[in-house]
C-alpha positions as CSV (number, residue, x, y, z in Angstrom):
1,M,19.7,-12.8,-25.6
2,Y,20.9,-12.2,-21.8
3,K,19.2,-13.6,-18.8
4,I,19.0,-12.1,-15.7
5,G,17.8,-13.9,-12.5
6,I,16.9,-13.1,-9.2
7,D,16.8,-15.4,-6.4
8,L,14.9,-13.6,-3.1
9,G,15.9,-15.9,-0.1
10,G,14.9,-15.5,3.5
11,T,18.4,-14.4,4.4
12,K,20.3,-13.4,1.0
13,T,19.2,-12.2,-2.1
14,E,21.4,-13.6,-5.3
15,S,21.5,-12.3,-8.6
16,I,23.3,-13.9,-11.8
17,L,24.0,-12.6,-15.5
18,L,24.1,-15.2,-18.2
19,D,24.7,-15.0,-21.8
20,G,22.9,-16.9,-24.6
21,N,24.9,-19.8,-24.0
22,L,24.2,-19.9,-20.1
23,N,28.0,-19.0,-19.5
24,V,28.0,-17.3,-16.0
25,L,28.9,-13.5,-16.4
26,E,28.3,-11.6,-13.3
27,R,26.9,-13.2,-9.4
28,K,26.2,-10.9,-6.7
29,R,24.7,-11.7,-3.3
30,V,23.6,-9.5,-0.8
31,Q,21.4,-9.5,2.5
32,T,17.7,-9.8,2.2
33,P,15.8,-7.1,4.1
34,Q,13.8,-8.2,6.8
35,N,10.1,-7.3,7.2
36,N,10.2,-4.4,4.7
37,Y,8.5,-4.5,1.5
38,Q,9.5,-1.6,-0.1
39,E,13.1,-2.1,0.8
40,I,12.9,-5.7,-0.8
41,I,11.8,-3.9,-4.1
42,A,14.8,-1.4,-3.7
43,T,17.2,-4.6,-3.4
44,I,15.8,-6.5,-6.4
45,S,15.9,-3.4,-8.7
46,S,19.5,-2.2,-7.5
47,L,20.4,-5.7,-8.4
48,V,18.8,-5.6,-11.8
49,L,20.1,-2.5,-12.8
50,E,23.7,-3.7,-11.9
51,M,23.5,-6.6,-13.7
52,S,21.9,-4.9,-16.9
53,A,24.5,-1.8,-16.7
54,N,26.3,-3.0,-20.1
55,I,23.6,-4.7,-21.6
56,S,20.5,-3.8,-23.3
57,N,18.7,-6.9,-24.4
58,F,17.9,-9.0,-21.7
59,S,14.9,-11.6,-20.1
60,L,14.6,-11.1,-16.3
61,G,13.2,-13.9,-13.8
62,V,12.6,-13.8,-9.9
63,C,12.4,-16.4,-7.5
64,I,10.3,-16.1,-4.5
65,P,9.4,-17.6,-1.4
66,G,5.6,-17.9,-2.2
67,A,3.5,-17.8,-5.0
68,I,1.5,-15.3,-7.1
69,T,-2.5,-15.8,-6.7
70,K,-3.7,-16.1,-10.1
71,Q,-6.9,-14.1,-9.9
72,T,-5.4,-11.1,-8.2
73,G,-1.4,-11.0,-9.1
74,L,-1.0,-10.7,-5.2
75,I,1.9,-13.1,-3.1
76,K,0.4,-15.6,-1.2
77,N,1.9,-18.5,1.3
78,S,5.1,-16.6,1.6
79,N,7.2,-17.3,4.9
80,T,8.6,-13.8,4.1
81,Q,5.5,-12.5,5.6
82,C,5.7,-8.8,4.3
83,L,5.3,-10.0,0.8
84,I,1.9,-11.6,1.5
85,G,-0.9,-9.7,-0.2
86,K,1.6,-7.4,-2.4
87,P,1.5,-7.1,-6.0
88,L,5.1,-7.9,-6.0
89,K,5.0,-8.4,-9.9
90,E,3.6,-5.3,-10.6
91,D,5.5,-3.3,-8.6
92,L,8.8,-4.5,-9.8
93,E,7.7,-4.1,-13.5
94,N,6.6,-0.5,-12.7
95,K,10.0,0.1,-10.7
96,L,12.2,-1.2,-13.9
97,G,9.8,-0.3,-16.8
98,K,10.2,-4.1,-17.6
99,K,8.3,-7.4,-18.1
100,I,9.3,-10.1,-15.8
101,S,8.5,-13.5,-15.0
102,I,7.9,-14.8,-11.1
103,E,8.1,-18.2,-9.9
104,N,8.2,-20.0,-6.5
105,D,11.8,-20.6,-5.5
106,A,11.2,-24.5,-4.6
107,N,9.6,-24.5,-8.1
108,C,12.9,-22.7,-9.5
109,F,15.0,-24.7,-7.4
110,T,13.4,-28.5,-8.7
111,M,13.2,-27.4,-12.4
112,T,16.9,-26.5,-12.3
113,E,17.8,-29.8,-10.7
114,A,15.6,-31.5,-13.0
115,T,16.9,-30.3,-15.9
116,M,20.8,-29.5,-15.3
117,G,21.4,-30.8,-11.9
118,A,21.3,-34.0,-9.9
119,A,18.0,-35.3,-11.1
120,S,18.4,-34.8,-14.7
121,E,18.2,-38.3,-15.4
122,F,14.4,-38.9,-14.0
123,S,10.9,-38.1,-15.3
124,I,9.0,-37.4,-12.1
125,V,11.0,-35.1,-9.7
126,F,10.0,-34.1,-6.4
127,G,12.2,-31.3,-5.2
128,V,12.6,-30.1,-1.4
129,I,13.7,-27.1,0.0
130,M,14.6,-27.3,3.7
131,G,15.8,-24.1,5.1
132,T,14.4,-21.0,6.9
133,G,11.0,-22.6,5.4
134,V,9.9,-25.9,4.1
135,G,8.7,-26.0,0.4
136,G,8.7,-28.3,-2.7
137,G,8.0,-28.3,-6.3
138,I,7.0,-31.1,-8.9
139,V,8.5,-31.2,-12.3
140,I,7.4,-33.8,-14.8
141,D,9.1,-34.9,-17.8
142,K,11.2,-31.5,-17.7
143,K,7.8,-29.4,-17.3
144,L,7.1,-27.5,-14.2
145,H,3.5,-29.0,-12.5
146,S,2.6,-26.1,-10.5
147,G,-0.9,-26.9,-9.9
148,Q,-4.5,-25.5,-10.4
149,N,-4.0,-23.1,-7.6
150,S,-0.1,-22.5,-7.8
151,I,0.5,-24.7,-4.7
152,G,1.9,-28.1,-6.6
153,G,4.3,-29.4,-4.1
154,E,3.9,-27.5,-1.1
155,W,4.5,-30.2,1.3
156,G,5.6,-27.8,4.1
157,H,2.1,-26.9,5.0
158,H,0.7,-30.4,5.3
159,T,-0.5,-31.1,8.5
160,L,2.2,-33.2,10.2
161,H,0.8,-32.8,14.1
162,H,-3.1,-32.1,14.8
163,N,-3.1,-29.4,17.0
164,G,0.3,-29.1,16.9
165,I,2.7,-25.5,16.8
166,S,0.8,-22.5,15.2
167,C,2.0,-21.6,11.6
168,Y,2.2,-18.3,10.3
169,C,-0.2,-19.6,7.6
170,G,-3.0,-20.0,10.2
171,K,-3.0,-23.7,10.8
172,N,-1.3,-25.7,13.4
173,G,1.1,-28.5,13.1
174,C,2.7,-27.8,9.9
175,V,5.7,-29.7,8.3
176,E,7.4,-26.3,8.4
177,T,7.2,-25.9,11.9
178,Y,9.1,-28.9,12.9
179,I,11.8,-29.6,10.5
180,S,12.8,-26.0,9.0
181,G,15.9,-24.4,10.2
182,P,14.4,-22.1,12.7
183,A,11.8,-24.8,14.0
184,L,14.7,-27.2,14.8
185,E,16.8,-24.5,16.5
186,K,13.9,-23.6,18.8
187,Q,13.5,-27.4,19.7
188,W,17.0,-27.7,20.7
189,T,16.7,-24.3,22.8
190,Q,13.5,-25.9,24.3
191,L,15.5,-29.1,25.4
192,T,18.8,-27.5,26.3
193,R,17.8,-23.8,27.3
194,K,20.5,-22.9,25.4
195,S,20.4,-20.8,21.7
196,Q,22.7,-22.3,19.2
197,P,22.7,-22.1,15.4
198,L,22.1,-25.4,13.6
199,P,25.7,-26.0,12.8
200,E,26.9,-26.3,16.3
201,I,23.8,-28.2,17.4
202,L,24.8,-30.7,15.0
203,L,28.3,-31.1,16.7
204,N,26.4,-31.9,19.9
205,I,23.6,-34.7,19.1
206,D,25.7,-37.7,20.5
207,N,24.4,-37.1,23.8
208,K,21.2,-38.2,25.5
209,I,19.7,-34.7,24.7
210,G,20.9,-34.7,21.2
211,K,19.9,-38.0,20.4
212,K,16.1,-37.1,21.5
213,W,16.4,-34.2,19.1
214,K,18.0,-36.1,16.4
215,C,15.3,-38.5,17.0
216,Q,12.3,-36.0,16.7
217,F,13.6,-34.4,13.7
218,L,14.0,-37.9,11.8
219,E,10.7,-39.0,12.9
220,N,9.2,-35.5,11.4
221,F,11.2,-35.8,8.4
222,G,10.0,-39.4,7.8
223,Y,6.4,-38.9,7.6
224,G,6.4,-35.5,6.1
225,L,8.0,-37.3,3.1
226,A,6.4,-40.5,3.4
227,N,3.1,-38.8,2.9
228,V,4.4,-37.3,-0.3
229,I,5.6,-40.5,-1.9
230,D,2.2,-42.0,-0.8
231,I,0.6,-39.5,-2.8
232,L,2.7,-38.7,-5.8
233,D,5.3,-41.9,-6.0
234,P,7.9,-39.5,-7.5
235,D,11.1,-41.2,-9.4
236,V,13.4,-39.4,-7.4
237,I,13.2,-37.0,-4.1
238,V,16.1,-34.4,-4.5
239,L,17.3,-32.1,-1.1
240,G,17.7,-28.6,-1.2
241,G,18.3,-25.6,1.3
242,G,20.7,-25.5,3.8
243,L,19.4,-28.7,5.9
244,S,20.4,-30.7,2.8
245,N,23.9,-30.4,3.8
246,I,23.0,-32.7,6.8
247,D,24.5,-35.9,5.9
248,F,22.3,-38.1,8.0
249,L,19.2,-37.3,6.0
250,Y,20.5,-39.7,3.2
251,S,21.1,-42.7,5.5
252,E,18.9,-42.5,8.6
253,G,16.7,-40.0,7.2
254,K,15.9,-42.0,4.2
255,Q,15.3,-44.9,6.2
256,S,12.7,-43.2,8.4
257,V,10.9,-42.1,5.1
258,Y,11.1,-45.7,3.9
259,D,9.5,-47.0,7.2
260,K,6.5,-44.9,6.9
261,V,5.6,-45.1,3.2
262,F,2.3,-47.3,2.2
263,S,4.2,-50.1,0.8
264,D,6.0,-53.5,1.0
265,Y,8.9,-52.3,-1.0
266,I,10.3,-48.9,-2.0
267,D,13.3,-48.0,-3.6
268,T,12.7,-44.0,-4.1
269,P,16.2,-42.2,-4.3
270,I,16.6,-39.5,-2.1
271,I,19.5,-37.5,-3.4
272,K,21.5,-34.2,-2.9
273,N,21.3,-31.5,-5.1
274,K,24.0,-30.9,-7.6
275,L,23.9,-27.2,-7.8
276,G,23.6,-25.8,-4.0
277,D,21.9,-22.9,-3.1
278,S,22.5,-21.5,-6.5
279,A,19.5,-23.6,-8.2
280,G,17.1,-21.1,-7.2
281,V,18.8,-18.4,-9.0
282,F,19.6,-20.3,-12.3
283,G,16.1,-21.5,-12.3
284,A,15.1,-17.7,-12.1
285,A,17.3,-17.0,-15.1
286,L,15.7,-20.0,-17.0
287,L,12.2,-19.1,-16.4
288,T,12.2,-16.9,-19.8
């Protein structure tokens, strides 16, 4: 049976078609519609129809930012806010006339890296997404642990600073409001009064202001992941999302985490993903 995976990201939506041996037959990326639920439905449906144009027997998985509430089937906890409270699975199945599997993007990422990626040699894997938002997933012995409430691994909404920055989730001081890409860009603008994308910011962190920005980033990154290790104590942490390409997270960032963990000795590997931003779409295809 063929497998089609769709990865609905904050800025891009990717589709993939795999054959029975998991060979990639076709891939495509398009821009994700912003703040328009019906356009997102149309975009996903169009990609599925394109991927399946020459095949008939296929499974379909969709990777999303957020989770489905078990009791209602509605989307919750999504930084793509137009999805919140919507019956995405039901609407897509009605549109396509086909049963689908839907899973959180960080869970898809973690499952892929734990089974065929950088963390495949480890038993308890904590996967981190740091990009437009901040999320996480837990895989234990190659099986996804989503939890009783489908929020397993959601470290992005741990409270990092009491009475801190307000978050779309309704709380204040969430990890995501400090170390997501948009949050880091906003902090830079506040420090410099210049609006710059993250790649440009990273070229200017050797001066006084840049060092201050970097120090704040490392502190928040350190406390955020130290809390995870204190609770879960995983065998490995694998970083994904656009911010996973920042080299100093694997040296100074790792040390910042280690300095804050409740242990006199720590050797938890913090490693870069193997499949890049394609882990989500592979994970979606492998859901069924």
